[in-house]
Structures are given as C-alpha cells and as structure tokens.
C-alpha positions in Angstrom: -3.9 -177.8 85.0 -4.6 -181.0 85.9 -7.9 -180.9 88.1 -6.3 -181.9 91.6 -8.5 -184.1 94.4 -7.1 -185.0 98.0 -7.4 -187.7 100.1 -6.7 -187.2 104.0 -5.7 -190.0 105.9 -5.5 -189.6 109.9 -4.3 -192.4 112.2 -5.7 -191.2 115.9 -3.2 -190.7 118.2 0.0 -191.6 116.2 3.6 -191.1 117.3 5.7 -190.0 114.6 8.5 -191.6 116.2 6.2 -194.9 115.4 6.2 -194.6 111.9 9.1 -196.7 110.8 9.6 -199.8 108.1 8.4 -202.8 110.3 5.4 -201.4 111.9 4.3 -198.9 109.0 5.7 -200.4 106.1 2.7 -198.6 104.2 3.2 -195.5 105.4 6.9 -195.7 104.8 5.7 -196.3 101.6 4.4 -193.4 101.2 6.8 -191.3 102.6 9.2 -192.6 99.9 6.6 -190.8 97.5 6.3 -187.9 98.9 8.0 -185.4 101.5 8.0 -186.3 105.0 6.6 -183.2 107.2 9.7 -183.5 110.2 8.8 -180.6 112.5 4.9 -181.5 112.2 2.7 -180.3 115.4 -0.5 -179.9 116.7 -2.3 -177.5 118.8 -3.1 -176.8 122.4 -5.2 -178.4 123.8 -3.7 -181.8 122.6 -7.3 -183.3 122.5 -8.4 -184.7 119.3 -11.9 -182.5 119.5 -9.8 -179.7 119.7 -6.8 -180.7 116.5 -9.3 -182.1 114.3 -11.5 -178.8 114.2 -8.3 -177.3 113.4 -7.4 -179.6 110.5 -10.9 -178.4 108.5 -11.0 -174.7 109.7 -7.0 -173.8 109.5 -7.5 -172.2 112.6 -6.5 -172.1 116.8 -8.8 -172.9 118.9 -9.4 -169.7 120.0 -10.8 -168.7 116.5 -12.6 -172.1 116.0 -14.0 -172.7 119.7 -13.7 -176.3 120.0 -12.0 -175.3 123.4 -11.6 -178.7 124.2 -13.0 -182.1 124.5 -15.5 -180.5 127.0 -16.2 -177.6 127.9 -18.8 -175.4 130.1 -21.0 -173.6 127.4 -21.8 -170.1 129.8 -24.0 -168.6 127.0 -26.9 -170.9 128.3 -28.9 -169.7 131.5 -27.6 -171.5 133.4 -24.3 -172.4 131.9 -24.3 -176.0 130.6 -21.5 -178.6 130.6 -20.9 -179.4 127.0 -19.7 -183.3 125.9 -18.6 -182.5 122.3 -18.1 -186.4 121.8 -22.2 -186.3 121.3 -22.9 -186.0 117.7 -27.2 -185.2 118.1 -25.7 -182.7 121.2 -23.3 -181.1 118.8 -26.0 -180.5 116.0 -28.3 -179.0 118.7 -25.9 -176.7 119.3 -25.5 -175.1 115.6 -29.2 -175.0 115.0 -29.4 -173.2 118.3 -26.8 -170.9 118.0 -27.5 -169.9 114.0 -25.0 -171.8 112.4 -22.3 -170.5 115.1 -20.9 -174.1 116.3 -17.6 -173.3 115.0 -16.6 -169.7 115.1 -14.8 -169.9 112.6 -15.5 -171.5 108.2 -14.8 -175.2 108.0 -13.2 -176.3 105.0 -16.6 -178.2 104.1 -18.2 -174.8 104.0 -15.6 -173.5 101.8 -15.0 -176.5 99.2 -19.7 -176.1 99.3 -18.9 -172.1 98.1 -17.3 -173.0 95.7 -19.2 -175.7 94.2 -17.3 -178.5 95.7 -17.8 -180.9 98.5 -16.3 -182.6 101.1 -16.9 -186.3 102.1 -15.9 -188.0 105.3 -15.4 -191.4 106.8 -14.7 -192.1 110.2 -14.6 -194.5 113.0 -13.9 -191.6 116.0 -16.4 -191.3 118.4 -20.2 -189.4 116.7 -19.0 -186.3 117.8 -15.7 -186.0 116.3 -16.9 -187.7 113.1 -19.3 -185.0 113.1 -16.9 -182.8 113.7 -14.7 -183.0 110.6 -17.5 -181.7 108.6 -20.7 -180.5 110.7 -23.0 -179.5 107.8 -22.5 -182.5 106.2 -26.1 -182.7 105.9 -27.1 -178.7 104.4 -25.2 -179.3 101.6 -25.5 -182.8 100.9 -22.3 -183.9 101.2 -21.6 -187.4 102.3 -20.5 -188.0 106.1 -19.9 -192.0 107.4 -19.1 -193.5 110.4 -18.4 -196.9 110.8 -20.3 -197.7 113.8 -22.9 -194.4 115.1 -25.4 -194.4 112.5 -26.6 -191.0 114.3 -23.3 -189.3 112.6 -24.5 -190.6 108.8 -25.6 -188.8 106.3 -27.1 -188.8 103.4 -29.2 -191.9 104.2 -29.2 -193.1 100.9 -25.6 -193.2 100.2 -25.7 -194.9 104.2 -27.8 -197.7 102.2 -25.4 -197.7 99.2 -22.7 -198.5 101.1 -24.0 -201.1 104.1 -25.3 -203.2 100.4 -22.0 -203.1 99.2 -19.8 -203.4 102.6 -22.0 -204.5 104.9 -24.0 -203.4 107.3 -22.6 -200.6 110.0 -21.3 -202.7 113.5 -21.4 -201.5 116.9 -18.5 -200.2 117.9 -16.2 -202.6 120.8 -15.6 -202.0 123.8 -13.0 -199.3 124.4 -11.2 -202.3 126.2 -10.9 -204.6 122.3 -9.1 -203.0 119.5 -11.0 -201.6 117.1 -10.5 -203.4 113.9 -14.0 -203.9 112.4 -14.2 -200.4 111.7 -10.8 -199.6 109.9 -11.5 -202.0 107.7 -15.5 -200.8 107.2 -14.6 -197.6 106.3 -11.2 -198.2 103.4 -14.0 -200.6 101.4 -16.4 -197.9 101.9 -14.0 -195.5 100.3 -13.0 -197.9 97.6 -15.8 -200.0 96.9 -18.1 -197.1 96.6 -17.3 -194.0 97.9 -14.3 -192.7 94.9 -15.6 -194.9 92.1 -19.5 -193.5 92.6 -19.2 -190.0 94.2 -15.3 -189.2 93.6 -15.7 -186.7 96.5 -13.4 -183.5 96.0 -11.4 -184.0 99.1 -12.1 -186.9 100.9 -11.2 -187.3 105.2 -10.5 -191.0 106.2 -10.1 -191.3 109.9 -9.2 -194.0 111.4 -10.1 -194.3 115.4 -6.9 -196.2 116.2 -4.3 -196.3 118.3 -5.4 -193.5 120.5 -8.2 -195.6 122.2 -6.0 -198.3 122.3 -3.2 -196.8 123.7 -5.3 -195.2 126.7 -6.4 -198.4 127.4 -3.0 -200.6 127.1 -0.4 -198.6 126.5 1.5 -196.3 123.6 3.6 -199.4 123.2 1.7 -202.1 124.2 1.6 -205.2 121.8 -1.9 -204.5 121.8 -1.1 -201.0 120.3 1.2 -201.4 118.1 -0.7 -204.6 116.8 -3.4 -202.1 116.1 -1.1 -200.1 114.4 -0.7 -202.3 112.1 -3.3 -202.9 111.1 -4.5 -199.8 110.1 -1.5 -199.5 108.1 -2.5 -202.1 106.2 -5.8 -200.4 105.9 -4.1 -197.6 104.5 -1.9 -200.0 102.0 -4.8 -200.8 100.5 -5.7 -196.9 100.2 -2.3 -196.5 98.8 -2.9 -199.5 96.8 -5.2 -197.5 94.9 -3.8 -194.5 94.7 -0.5 -195.8 93.1 -2.7 -197.8 90.4 -5.5 -195.1 89.9 -5.7 -192.1 92.3 -2.7 -191.0 91.2 -3.1 -190.4 87.8 -6.4 -189.0 88.5 -4.6 -186.4 90.0 -5.4 -187.0 93.6 -3.1 -185.7 96.4 -2.5 -187.9 99.7 -2.3 -186.3 103.3 -1.4 -188.9 105.7 -1.5 -187.2 109.3 -2.0 -187.6 113.4 -3.9 -185.3 115.2 -1.7 -185.8 118.2 1.0 -187.8 119.8 1.0 -189.9 123.2 3.1 -189.7 126.9 2.4 -192.2 129.2 0.5 -191.2 133.0 3.4 -192.4 135.6 1.3 -190.9 138.8 -2.6 -190.9 139.6 -3.4 -187.7 141.3 -6.7 -186.0 142.1 -7.3 -182.3 141.2 -10.5 -182.0 142.9 -9.3 -183.3 146.3 -6.6 -180.9 146.3 -8.5 -177.9 145.5 -11.2 -179.4 148.1 -8.0 -178.7 150.6 -7.5 -175.4 149.7 -11.6 -174.2 150.9 -13.1 -174.7 147.2 -16.1 -176.4 146.4 -14.9 -178.2 143.0 -17.8 -180.7 140.7 -17.6 -182.0 136.6 -20.4 -179.9 135.7 -22.3 -176.4 137.1 -24.3 -176.5 140.0 -25.6 -174.0 142.5 -23.5 -175.6 145.7 -20.4 -175.5 143.0 -17.9 -172.8 142.3 -15.3 -174.6 140.5 -15.9 -176.7 137.8 -13.0 -179.1 137.0 -14.0 -180.3 133.3 -12.7 -184.4 133.4 -9.9 -184.5 131.2 -6.5 -184.4 130.7 -5.6 -180.6 130.0 -6.9 -179.0 133.1 -9.5 -176.4 132.6 -11.3 -175.1 135.8 -14.1 -172.4 135.5 -15.1 -170.7 138.2 -18.7 -169.3 139.6 -16.8 -165.7 140.2 -14.0 -165.4 137.8 -12.8 -161.9 139.2 -9.0 -161.5 139.5 -9.0 -162.1 143.0 -10.5 -165.9 142.9 -8.2 -166.4 139.9 -4.9 -165.6 141.4 -6.1 -167.5 144.2 -6.5 -170.6 142.4 -3.5 -170.2 140.5 -1.4 -170.1 143.6 -3.4 -173.4 145.0 -2.5 -175.6 141.6 1.6 -173.9 141.5 2.0 -175.1 144.6 0.9 -178.7 143.9 3.8 -181.4 141.9 1.1 -182.1 139.8 0.7 -178.8 138.3 2.8 -178.0 134.6 2.0 -175.1 132.7 -1.0 -172.8 133.3 -2.6 -169.9 131.5 -5.0 -167.3 132.2 -6.6 -164.4 130.4 -4.0 -161.5 129.5 -2.9 -159.0 132.1 -0.4 -157.8 128.9 1.1 -160.1 125.7 3.4 -162.8 127.8 1.6 -162.5 131.5 -2.0 -163.9 132.8 -3.5 -162.1 135.1 -2.6 -164.1 138.2 0.9 -164.1 139.3 2.7 -167.2 138.1 0.1 -167.9 134.7 1.4 -166.7 131.6 -1.2 -166.0 128.8 -4.1 -168.1 127.2 -3.4 -165.8 124.1 0.2 -167.5 123.9 -1.2 -170.7 123.2 -4.1 -169.5 121.1 -6.8 -170.1 124.1 -8.5 -167.1 124.3 -12.3 -168.1 123.5 -15.5 -166.7 125.0 -15.9 -170.6 125.5 -12.5 -171.3 127.1 -11.9 -171.9 130.9 -10.9 -169.5 133.6 -7.6 -171.5 134.8 -6.1 -173.9 131.8 -3.3 -176.0 132.8 -1.5 -179.0 131.8 -0.5 -182.0 134.2 3.6 -181.8 135.2 5.0 -184.0 132.6 8.8 -185.0 131.7 11.3 -187.2 130.1 11.5 -190.3 131.9 11.5 -193.6 129.8 7.7 -195.7 129.8 8.0 -199.3 130.4 8.0 -199.6 126.1 11.4 -197.5 126.0 9.2 -194.4 124.8 10.0 -191.1 125.9 7.4 -188.9 127.9 5.8 -189.1 131.3 3.1 -187.3 133.0 0.7 -187.3 136.2 -3.0 -187.6 135.4 -5.8 -188.0 137.2 -8.6 -190.7 136.0 -9.5 -193.9 137.4 -7.5 -196.0 135.1 -3.9 -197.6 135.9 -0.3 -196.3 134.9 1.6 -197.1 132.8 -1.6 -196.2 129.7 -1.6 -193.3 126.8 -2.4 -190.1 127.4 -2.6 -186.5 126.0 -3.7 -182.7 125.8 -0.9 -181.1 127.2 2.8 -179.4 126.2 5.1 -181.9 126.3 6.8 -182.7 122.6 6.1 -186.0 122.2 2.3 -184.6 122.8 2.2 -181.8 119.9 4.0 -183.9 117.7 2.0 -185.2 114.5 2.4 -188.0 111.8 2.7 -185.3 108.7 3.6 -186.7 105.0 2.3 -185.4 101.7 2.5 -187.3 98.1 1.2 -186.3 95.0 2.3 -184.3 91.8 1.9 -180.6 93.8 4.3 -182.1 95.8 7.7 -182.8 93.6 10.4 -184.2 96.4 9.6 -187.5 96.5 11.3 -189.2 99.2 12.1 -186.0 100.7 12.2 -184.4 104.6 10.8 -181.0 104.7 12.4 -179.5 108.9 10.6 -176.2 108.1 8.1 -176.0 111.2 4.1 -177.2 110.0 1.4 -177.9 111.5 -1.9 -179.7 111.5 -3.6 -175.9 111.0 -1.8 -175.7 107.7 -3.1 -178.1 106.0 -7.1 -176.5 104.7 -4.4 -173.2 103.4 -2.3 -175.6 101.2 -5.4 -177.8 100.0 -7.8 -174.2 99.7 -4.4 -172.6 97.8 -3.9 -175.9 95.1 -7.3 -175.4 94.2 -7.2 -172.0 93.6 -10.1 -171.1 95.7 -8.4 -167.9 97.8 -6.9 -165.9 98.2 -8.3 -164.1 100.6 -8.2 -166.9 103.3 -11.2 -166.8 106.4 -9.0 -163.8 108.7 -9.3 -166.9 111.3 -7.3 -169.1 109.0 -4.1 -168.9 110.9 -2.5 -171.2 109.2 -0.3 -171.0 106.2 0.1 -172.5 102.1 3.1 -175.9 103.0 4.5 -173.3 100.1 8.4 -174.4 100.4 6.6 -178.3 99.4 5.1 -177.1 96.2 7.7 -174.7 94.7 10.7 -176.3 96.2 14.0 -174.1 95.7 11.6 -171.0 94.3 8.9 -171.0 97.1 9.9 -167.2 98.9 12.2 -168.1 102.1 10.4 -167.1 105.5 12.2 -166.1 108.3 12.1 -168.9 111.4 12.2 -167.5 114.8 12.6 -169.6 118.3 10.2 -167.8 121.5 10.2 -168.6 124.8 8.1 -167.1 128.0 8.8 -168.0 131.3 6.3 -167.4 134.1 7.0 -167.9 138.3 5.7 -167.9 141.3 7.3 -169.0 144.7 9.3 -171.9 143.6 7.2 -172.8 140.7 8.1 -172.0 137.2 6.9 -173.0 134.0 8.8 -172.5 130.5 7.2 -172.1 127.1 8.5 -172.5 123.6 7.5 -171.4 120.1 8.7 -171.2 116.4 7.2 -168.9 114.2 7.4 -169.1 110.3 6.7 -166.1 109.0 3.4 -165.1 110.4 2.7 -168.4 111.7 3.1 -169.1 115.4 3.6 -173.1 116.4 3.8 -174.6 119.6 6.6 -176.8 120.9 6.8 -177.1 124.4 5.4 -176.0 127.6 7.0 -177.6 130.6 6.9 -176.9 134.9 9.9 -176.8 137.5 10.1 -176.7 140.8 
C-alpha cells in the first residue's frame, strides 16, 4: 500500500456558504477532485482555541480541556485568568502541569509515539499556533508562525525558511487583512518544508478570514477580498498537489474551525449582573464574586458556586433579552442543577476548567446587510454589523469540510452524513494504521463511509432534541448521532 501523507489546510472562520466558484475557485477545484462534507460541524464553544484542539485531539472540550479562548484556572491558588492566545503562557502551563495542558493525547504526540511527525505553519495568534502542536519542541517537530517568533521551533528550520522565503513580518493591525502572512506560510511549505522535510502530516492554517470578519463584517468587501486571497494561496498548494503531491500519496483536507454570524445589538452582561446584586469582574479578585470571561460565548465563574447561587445566576440571565442557551453542571442526564438550564454534558462542556454557568448570546435568523443568515446580541466595544462566533447558531457551528486523495474514491461527490472537526484525527490515524484502539478521549470517528463508499457498514443516525424552561424563557438544543458519535446542530432560546 502507498505510504500516505496528509496536508490539512484551514481557513479560520470561513462559512461553508461563502465557498463558491467566483470567490473561492480553488476550494471548488478541490471539491471537484474529492468529497464535500455537506453536514460538517464544529464544537461548542465555537471558538478557535476550543475547535482547533478538537481537530488535533479528536476530542470535544470536555476531554481535551481547552474550554474556550479564555478561562479561569481554579487549580492555581489564587485562581487565575488564562488567555490562550499567549504561546509562552501555554508552554509554562504545560510544564507546570507535568505535560497536562491538554487532558487528551494530541495528534503530534500520537504520531511521535509511532515514529512519525506533524508540522504546523500558521498565521493565527501565537497561542493558537502552539495549540496545533504544543509539544513540537519536545519531539523535534516543526512549528512555524507567519509572524510570531516565540511560537516557532526548531530554530534551524526557521533560519532555513527565512533564508529562502524572507524574514518573519510583524502581524498587521487587526483592522487590516493579513495577506503577507498567508503568502509566507504557503511559500514556506512549498519551497522548504515539503522538499526538504516531507512531514507525515502538515497543518497549514490561514488565520483569515476570521480577523477581517470581526473588524469589517462577514460579507464585507474586505472580508471577501481576503477570502479570495487565501483561496489563491491555497491554489498554489493545490497546483503542487496535482503536479506532485497526489503522486506522493498526499491526502488533502480543507477545513474551517467555525462560521460567523453578525452582531446586531450591543449589551453589557456585567451591567445586567451588577444591577441584580452581583459583583462582576473580568479576573478573579477578593472583591469579585463573579468572573465574566470576555468573549462571545458566556463563561461565568462564581466565587461560591453552590446550587443556590448558580440558580440565582441562571434566573438573572434567563430574564434578559440577550440570553440564549444556558448550561450548568448536571442534575440528571438532561437538566442542569439550575431551573431553566440544560446539563453542560449535552454540549460536551463538563470539564474542571469549565465555567459554573455557560451561555450563548441569543441568536436568530435575521439577514445581515450582506445577505447572510444569522444575527446575535453581543458584548464588546465594536459597532453592530461585524462577524461573531462562539455560540450555537447553525451558521456558527457549520464548518468547511472537503477531502481528496487516493483514499477518498468518490470524486466530485458530497456526503450528507453528519461529520465534525473531531473526525479528522481519527480518520488520519485510521489510514496510517496507527489505531485501533483509539484513545478513550477521542470521541470523533474515522469517516469510513468516505473510504469505502458502498462497502462501509451502515450506521444509524438519530436526531435528539432537549428543552428547558424557566418562566417565559425556553431553550431548545438539537443534536444528531451517527452510531455512537454525537454532533451539535443548534441551540436557540425563545421567549
């Protein structure tokens, strides 16, 4: 059997419904050469530094432990606020915890144990870049950032790439689309990494269109322009694959980590909680009884998280017009301990690092100024009309998924069977023959229906609906199961 290698190309924050022949001709070229995952989804929270850990562990956040872009670390004394965009902090946390930054094995670790390697090239934040392979320096594997030297390893490979491609550039201001970084990592792969090192698995992560969507709007001209630019860089990779990579056994994955919806109504969660008698803050402190972690997904950490306080907190936010689905620790298989809340186990958020109350802002199916479905309340200092993600709207959960190569014979087809970001690592490991068995933490599945179309065992699919109410507040969570694997479809609140 041909020795397989893999290239995973990620477009951060790209909605699947923005993939079309005019804007993304090269992604469409890959679709014609492979299989489109038409019902592909991400995890909750639909944030980058929860989703990409799910990509490389095959696990949901309740197993891998990256419960959001930011969280409160209660294992420290006193508790501390963690921003996972900081690569140096993540390294320190891994060392301090005895290698338990992730609470699930990662793809890089698993490949290293089998004598194989993972290379990463990314233009995301330095923390996100590290999270793709947080132990790369321990194994001598390659991890390069298009902008941040502190996320790069090993030094000699970075020197080699800079000699051939050019020096790292500073990241542009967040208000400006990042073109130079996408060009640099693409050239680094094509001109140096592949010809000299031939990684077994490569992750090439374009940090756009996510940032531009946040600051210009998901369908804005600036965002469409950077989508087209990333697609052109991907076209260079696809040209290489068609000319050389495919014959070398390279299997291609094109993905995104989440979608975006549009903020329409600005609110202040802290002001609402303060009016209800809480003493909120953004970091733990003696005079703070409730930490409100900044972000589009609500993560609330109580200083005293007994059942009465959790119930009071849920009752407070459920009465607000901005409150969407709400989750607390389990009372039973469906309900959380607070009336009106669902169990956080239903959305795979039950982890020691997780908040006492998790919520999403209320979202809806309004049409934004660019003609895209999906609107939401939000809590930041930006104007309405900009892209957001983190919650459970179907357009936030929807993710790009395209596979192509000799392992996926149904060329030009689409699979409607639900799939998700947690399925990528199990599929790669299955094709490499490294497992079975998979780690018990790995909740994703190998996409065997794509590998043996018509011959793969039939698996049962089933829809699940969960509801919770409190006074005039009602929430509905929808999931779908494929065999033993569960995927989130949506979570919405009503009054």
